[in-house]
C-alpha positions as CSV (number, residue, x, y, z in Angstrom):
1,M,29.5,45.5,-40.0
2,A,30.4,43.1,-42.8
3,T,29.6,40.2,-40.6
4,R,26.3,40.9,-40.1
5,Q,25.8,41.6,-44.0
6,R,26.8,38.2,-44.6
7,A,24.3,36.7,-42.2
8,L,21.6,38.8,-43.3
9,L,22.2,37.0,-46.7
10,P,19.9,34.3,-48.1
11,V,21.1,30.9,-47.2
12,R,21.9,29.2,-50.6
13,R,20.6,25.6,-50.5
14,R,21.6,22.8,-52.5
15,A,19.5,21.3,-55.1
16,P,18.4,17.6,-54.3
17,G,20.8,16.4,-57.2
18,A,23.9,18.5,-56.2
19,P,27.0,16.1,-55.1
20,G,26.5,17.8,-51.4
21,A,22.8,16.8,-50.8
22,R,23.7,13.2,-51.7
23,R,26.3,13.0,-49.7
24,G,24.4,14.2,-47.4
25,R,21.5,11.8,-47.6
26,G,24.8,8.7,-48.2
27,H,25.9,9.5,-44.7
28,A,22.2,9.8,-43.0
29,H,21.3,6.3,-44.5
30,R,25.0,4.6,-43.3
31,V,24.0,6.1,-39.9
32,R,21.0,4.8,-39.5
33,R,22.5,1.2,-41.0
34,R,24.8,1.6,-37.7
35,E,22.2,2.3,-35.5
36,A,19.9,-0.4,-36.5
37,A,22.8,-3.3,-36.6
38,A,23.9,-1.4,-33.2
39,G,20.1,-1.6,-32.1
40,W,19.5,-5.9,-33.5
41,L,22.9,-6.9,-31.8
42,F,22.1,-5.2,-28.2
43,T,18.7,-7.0,-28.8
44,A,19.4,-10.2,-30.5
45,P,20.2,-12.5,-27.3
46,A,16.7,-11.2,-25.9
47,V,15.2,-12.2,-29.9
48,V,17.5,-15.7,-29.8
49,A,15.8,-16.7,-25.9
50,L,12.3,-15.8,-27.4
51,I,13.0,-18.4,-30.5
52,V,14.6,-21.1,-28.1
53,F,12.1,-21.1,-25.2
54,L,8.7,-19.8,-26.7
55,V,8.3,-20.1,-30.3
56,L,10.2,-23.5,-30.8
57,P,8.2,-25.0,-27.6
58,I,5.0,-23.6,-28.8
59,I,5.7,-25.4,-33.0
60,T,6.6,-28.1,-31.1
61,A,3.5,-28.6,-29.0
62,A,1.2,-27.5,-31.9
63,W,2.8,-31.0,-33.9
64,V,2.0,-33.0,-30.8
65,S,-1.1,-31.9,-30.6
66,I,-2.2,-33.2,-34.0
67,S,-0.1,-36.4,-34.0
68,D,0.1,-40.0,-32.2
69,W,3.5,-38.9,-30.0
70,N,3.6,-41.7,-27.2
71,G,6.1,-39.2,-25.5
72,I,9.1,-41.1,-26.5
73,G,11.9,-40.1,-28.6
74,S,11.8,-37.0,-30.6
75,P,8.2,-35.8,-31.9
76,F,10.1,-35.2,-34.9
77,S,11.2,-38.9,-35.5
78,S,10.0,-40.8,-38.7
79,G,7.3,-43.1,-36.4
80,V,5.6,-40.1,-35.1
81,H,2.6,-39.3,-37.9
82,S,0.2,-37.4,-38.3
83,V,-3.6,-37.9,-36.8
84,G,-5.0,-34.6,-38.3
85,A,-8.0,-33.1,-35.9
86,A,-8.6,-36.7,-34.4
87,N,-7.0,-35.3,-30.9
88,Y,-9.2,-31.9,-31.1
89,A,-12.5,-34.3,-31.9
90,A,-12.4,-36.5,-29.1
91,L,-12.4,-33.7,-26.6
92,L,-14.7,-31.3,-28.6
93,A,-16.6,-33.1,-30.6
94,K,-17.0,-37.1,-29.8
95,P,-19.3,-37.9,-26.6
96,G,-16.9,-39.9,-24.0
97,L,-14.7,-39.7,-21.0
98,A,-12.3,-37.3,-22.2
99,Q,-14.8,-34.8,-23.4
100,Q,-16.9,-34.8,-20.4
101,D,-13.5,-34.4,-18.5
102,L,-12.7,-31.4,-20.5
103,G,-16.5,-30.3,-19.7
104,L,-16.0,-30.4,-16.4
105,S,-12.9,-28.8,-15.9
106,I,-13.9,-26.1,-18.2
107,R,-16.8,-25.3,-15.6
108,D,-14.8,-25.7,-12.6
109,N,-12.2,-23.2,-13.8
110,L,-15.0,-20.9,-15.3
111,Y,-17.0,-20.3,-11.5
112,Y,-13.5,-19.9,-10.6
113,V,-12.5,-16.9,-13.1
114,L,-15.7,-15.2,-12.2
115,L,-15.6,-14.9,-8.8
116,V,-11.5,-14.6,-8.3
117,V,-11.1,-11.5,-10.9
118,P,-13.7,-9.4,-9.8
119,L,-13.0,-9.8,-6.6
120,Q,-9.3,-10.0,-6.6
121,T,-9.4,-6.5,-8.1
122,A,-11.8,-4.9,-5.7
123,L,-9.8,-6.0,-2.9
124,A,-6.4,-5.2,-4.9
125,L,-8.0,-1.3,-5.4
126,L,-9.4,-0.7,-2.2
127,L,-5.9,-2.0,-0.6
128,A,-4.4,0.5,-2.9
129,I,-6.3,3.3,-2.0
130,V,-5.9,2.8,1.5
131,V,-2.4,2.9,1.4
132,S,-2.3,5.6,-0.9
133,R,-3.7,7.8,1.5
134,K,-1.0,10.3,3.4
135,A,-2.7,10.4,6.6
136,L,-2.1,6.6,6.9
137,R,0.6,6.0,9.7
138,G,3.1,3.3,8.7
139,R,2.1,3.1,4.7
140,G,5.2,0.7,4.1
141,F,4.3,-1.6,6.7
142,F,1.1,-1.5,5.6
143,R,2.3,-2.5,1.5
144,T,4.6,-4.6,2.6
145,A,2.2,-7.1,4.6
146,F,-0.6,-7.3,2.0
147,Y,2.1,-7.8,-0.7
148,F,3.7,-10.7,1.4
149,P,1.5,-13.4,0.7
150,S,2.4,-13.1,-3.0
151,V,6.2,-13.4,-2.5
152,T,5.2,-16.6,-0.5
153,S,6.2,-20.0,-1.4
154,S,2.7,-21.5,-3.1
155,V,3.7,-24.5,-1.2
156,A,4.0,-22.8,2.0
157,V,0.6,-21.2,1.5
158,S,-1.5,-24.3,0.2
159,M,-0.1,-26.0,3.6
160,I,-1.2,-23.5,5.5
161,F,-4.8,-23.2,4.0
162,L,-5.0,-27.3,4.4
163,F,-4.5,-26.3,8.3
164,L,-6.6,-23.5,8.5
165,F,-9.7,-25.6,6.2
166,A,-9.1,-28.9,7.9
167,D,-12.1,-30.4,9.4
168,A,-10.7,-29.8,12.7
169,G,-8.6,-27.0,11.6
170,V,-9.1,-23.2,12.3
171,I,-12.2,-22.2,10.4
172,N,-14.3,-24.9,11.4
173,A,-13.2,-24.1,15.1
174,A,-14.0,-20.2,14.6
175,L,-17.0,-21.2,13.3
176,G,-18.5,-23.9,15.8
177,Y,-18.4,-21.0,18.8
178,L,-20.7,-19.1,16.2
179,G,-23.1,-22.3,16.4
180,V,-22.1,-23.4,12.7
181,H,-20.6,-26.3,11.8
182,G,-18.5,-26.3,9.2
183,P,-18.0,-28.4,6.1
184,N,-15.8,-30.9,5.6
185,W,-14.2,-27.8,3.1
186,F,-11.7,-30.7,1.2
187,S,-14.0,-33.2,0.7
188,D,-17.6,-31.6,-0.3
189,P,-18.5,-31.5,-3.4
190,N,-21.7,-30.1,-3.3
191,G,-22.1,-26.8,-5.6
192,L,-23.2,-23.7,-3.8
193,L,-25.8,-23.1,-6.5
194,H,-27.2,-26.6,-6.2
195,M,-26.6,-26.4,-2.6
196,I,-29.3,-23.0,-2.5
197,A,-31.8,-24.4,-4.4
198,S,-31.8,-27.4,-2.7
199,G,-32.2,-25.2,0.1
200,L,-35.3,-23.6,-1.3
201,G,-36.9,-27.0,-2.6
202,I,-36.0,-26.4,-6.2
203,R,-35.4,-30.3,-7.7
204,S,-33.0,-30.4,-11.0
205,P,-35.7,-30.4,-13.9
206,A,-35.7,-33.0,-16.4
207,A,-35.2,-30.5,-19.7
208,L,-31.8,-29.7,-18.1
209,T,-30.9,-32.8,-17.0
210,G,-30.6,-35.0,-20.4
211,H,-28.9,-32.0,-22.3
212,G,-26.1,-30.3,-22.3
213,L,-22.5,-29.2,-23.5
214,L,-18.9,-30.9,-23.7
215,G,-21.1,-34.2,-22.0
216,V,-21.9,-32.3,-18.8
217,S,-25.8,-31.7,-18.3
218,W,-26.8,-28.2,-18.4
219,W,-27.6,-28.6,-14.4
220,D,-24.5,-29.6,-13.5
221,W,-23.4,-26.1,-15.5
222,L,-25.1,-24.6,-13.3
223,A,-24.2,-26.5,-10.2
224,G,-22.0,-23.2,-8.7
225,P,-18.6,-23.6,-7.1
226,S,-18.1,-26.4,-5.3
227,V,-17.1,-26.5,-1.5
228,A,-13.7,-27.6,-2.4
229,M,-13.6,-25.0,-5.1
230,V,-14.1,-21.8,-2.5
231,T,-11.1,-22.3,-0.8
232,L,-8.9,-22.3,-3.9
233,I,-11.0,-19.0,-3.9
234,I,-10.4,-17.4,-0.9
235,L,-6.4,-18.7,-1.2
236,A,-6.1,-17.5,-4.9
237,I,-7.9,-13.9,-3.5
238,W,-5.2,-14.2,-0.7
239,T,-1.9,-14.2,-2.3
240,T,-2.7,-12.3,-5.7
241,A,-4.2,-9.1,-4.2
242,G,-1.1,-7.8,-2.8
243,T,0.4,-7.8,-6.2
244,F,-2.0,-5.8,-7.9
245,M,-2.3,-3.8,-5.3
246,L,0.9,-2.7,-6.7
247,L,0.1,-2.0,-10.0
248,F,-2.8,0.4,-8.8
249,L,-0.4,2.3,-6.5
250,P,0.9,4.5,-9.5
251,A,-2.2,5.2,-11.2
252,L,-3.4,6.8,-7.9
253,Y,-0.5,8.6,-7.4
254,N,-0.8,10.0,-10.7
255,I,-4.1,11.4,-10.5
256,S,-3.5,15.3,-10.0
257,E,-4.4,17.2,-6.2
258,Q,-6.0,19.5,-8.0
259,I,-8.7,17.8,-9.9
260,E,-10.0,15.7,-6.3
261,E,-9.6,19.8,-4.8
262,A,-12.3,21.2,-7.5
263,A,-14.2,17.9,-7.2
264,I,-14.4,18.6,-3.6
265,M,-14.9,22.2,-3.8
266,D,-18.0,21.0,-6.5
267,G,-19.8,19.3,-3.9
268,A,-18.8,15.9,-5.2
269,G,-18.8,13.0,-2.4
270,P,-16.1,10.2,-2.1
271,W,-18.4,7.4,-4.1
272,T,-19.1,10.4,-6.9
273,R,-15.3,11.0,-6.7
274,F,-14.3,7.3,-6.9
275,R,-16.9,6.7,-9.5
276,R,-16.3,9.9,-11.6
277,I,-12.8,10.8,-11.2
278,T,-10.9,7.8,-10.2
279,L,-11.8,5.1,-12.3
280,P,-11.9,6.9,-15.2
281,L,-8.6,7.8,-14.8
282,I,-6.9,4.3,-13.8
283,R,-9.1,2.3,-16.7
284,P,-5.2,1.6,-18.2
285,A,-3.9,-0.1,-14.7
286,L,-7.5,-1.6,-14.6
287,F,-7.3,-3.0,-17.6
288,L,-3.6,-4.5,-17.2
289,V,-5.1,-6.2,-13.8
290,L,-7.7,-7.8,-15.2
291,T,-5.2,-8.6,-18.0
292,L,-3.4,-10.3,-15.9
293,G,-6.2,-12.0,-13.2
294,L,-7.8,-13.5,-16.7
295,I,-4.7,-14.9,-17.5
296,G,-3.8,-16.3,-14.2
297,T,-6.8,-18.0,-13.5
298,W,-7.5,-19.7,-16.3
299,Q,-3.6,-21.2,-15.7
300,V,-4.3,-22.0,-12.3
301,F,-2.6,-25.4,-11.5
302,D,0.2,-25.0,-8.7
303,Q,-2.8,-24.8,-6.0
304,V,-4.8,-27.8,-7.9
305,F,-1.9,-29.7,-7.8
306,L,-1.0,-29.4,-4.3
307,I,-4.0,-29.2,-2.6
308,T,-7.2,-31.7,-4.0
309,Q,-5.8,-33.0,-7.4
310,G,-8.8,-32.0,-9.3
311,N,-11.2,-34.0,-6.0
312,P,-13.6,-34.5,-5.0
313,A,-15.5,-35.8,-7.9
314,E,-13.5,-33.9,-10.2
315,T,-15.0,-30.1,-9.0
316,T,-11.6,-28.8,-8.9
317,L,-10.4,-29.7,-11.7
318,T,-9.0,-27.3,-14.0
319,P,-8.4,-27.5,-17.9
320,A,-4.4,-26.6,-17.0
321,Y,-4.2,-29.7,-14.8
322,L,-6.0,-32.1,-16.8
323,A,-3.4,-31.0,-19.6
324,Y,-1.1,-32.4,-16.8
325,L,-3.1,-35.7,-16.4
326,V,-3.7,-36.8,-19.6
327,S,-0.4,-36.2,-20.9
328,F,2.1,-37.4,-17.6
329,G,-0.9,-39.5,-16.3
330,N,-2.5,-41.2,-19.1
331,Q,0.5,-40.9,-22.0
332,Q,-1.8,-39.6,-24.1
333,W,0.6,-36.4,-25.1
334,G,-1.0,-35.4,-28.3
335,Q,-4.9,-34.8,-26.0
336,G,-2.9,-32.8,-23.8
337,A,-1.3,-30.5,-25.8
338,A,-4.8,-30.0,-27.8
339,I,-6.3,-29.4,-24.2
340,A,-3.1,-26.6,-24.0
341,F,-4.3,-25.2,-27.0
342,I,-8.2,-24.8,-26.1
343,L,-7.3,-23.3,-23.0
344,F,-5.2,-20.7,-24.9
345,G,-8.3,-20.1,-27.4
346,I,-10.1,-19.6,-24.7
347,I,-7.7,-17.3,-23.0
348,V,-7.6,-15.0,-26.1
349,V,-12.0,-15.0,-26.6
350,F,-12.1,-13.8,-22.8
351,T,-9.3,-11.2,-23.3
352,V,-10.5,-10.1,-26.4
353,L,-14.3,-9.5,-24.9
354,Q,-12.8,-7.8,-22.3
355,R,-11.1,-5.5,-24.2
356,L,-14.1,-4.9,-25.9
357,V,-15.7,-3.8,-22.8
358,L,-12.7,-1.2,-21.3
359,R,-11.4,-0.2,-25.0
360,G,-11.1,3.3,-24.5
361,R,-8.0,5.0,-22.4
362,G,-8.5,7.1,-19.1
363,S,-7.8,10.4,-19.7
364,L,-9.1,13.9,-18.2
365,N,-11.5,14.1,-21.3
366,D,-13.2,11.2,-19.8
367,V,-13.6,13.0,-16.0
368,R,-17.3,14.4,-16.6
369,G,-20.0,15.1,-14.7
370,W,-18.3,14.9,-11.4
371,R,-21.2,17.6,-9.8
372,A,-23.2,15.9,-7.3
């Protein structure tokens, strides 16, 4: 009974300035300091690695882009001097071969991005939807088969495509059985849009051939991807769709079956369910896939280096490969570093624009109006 009465008594709290309260706050502060120290201790190796292999190279490249370093010795030696924005001006403002090469590389890469990103995303989502169906037998096999090109060596894949798209290769042989004369895939510099315009009898207007951007006329900007670039686009889609399929699968599995069943009971068809339910709920995964696709397509290098080296007629040239050519081929390290930072700016702009288009997070609140 006495114990019960003591339990019913009000708890006496120490005043904020009391010695016991101060000791409690001091103890809590020491615990937080120890936890913070332990956290920094565990993250220190990763932080050091980021500084050594990411921050310092970026700082060095930034200095090289505004210097006259010739690639010999340290870029921070006394013999290396700052040239200001001269390297950037030669690429962006001064008419010449350097500016024209940059313009051609951006044009080629732009068509590559505009075709690869939506097609690989759509194909990856389609594959993810197919292999996520419970009615599909051998789902593990199909997941592995679709993902296998992504883990295959890019050198091996490039050699396969060289064989498939050769003048007497498998693709042209298959087209020959259909009565179609296949092109010289890796030797044809004609743009697809120019080929279509020529077939319709449209000639290059004088207003589009006399002016342009970055040393490239507007008519050449509208050439479209070349036949050679089309092969690289097909290769990129084939090798990356499997990877992005795996990113879509968790998002699809996270969609509640009750939502699908409710939509079916309300009479929603497959397309309505996909547009009104699936897409809003996988929006975070879609944003991740599109962001990775944009970054990867603007940085494409290995396929260009292994297959075309920017040819024919610089219709498969990309900024990443151009930076390599200018730096290691022409020994113009400042311009090469400047191209890399221009490419970085392009990637940032496209990523921000994509974020503005897809802003918002998919949730149940976004799933509205699914009724047919």
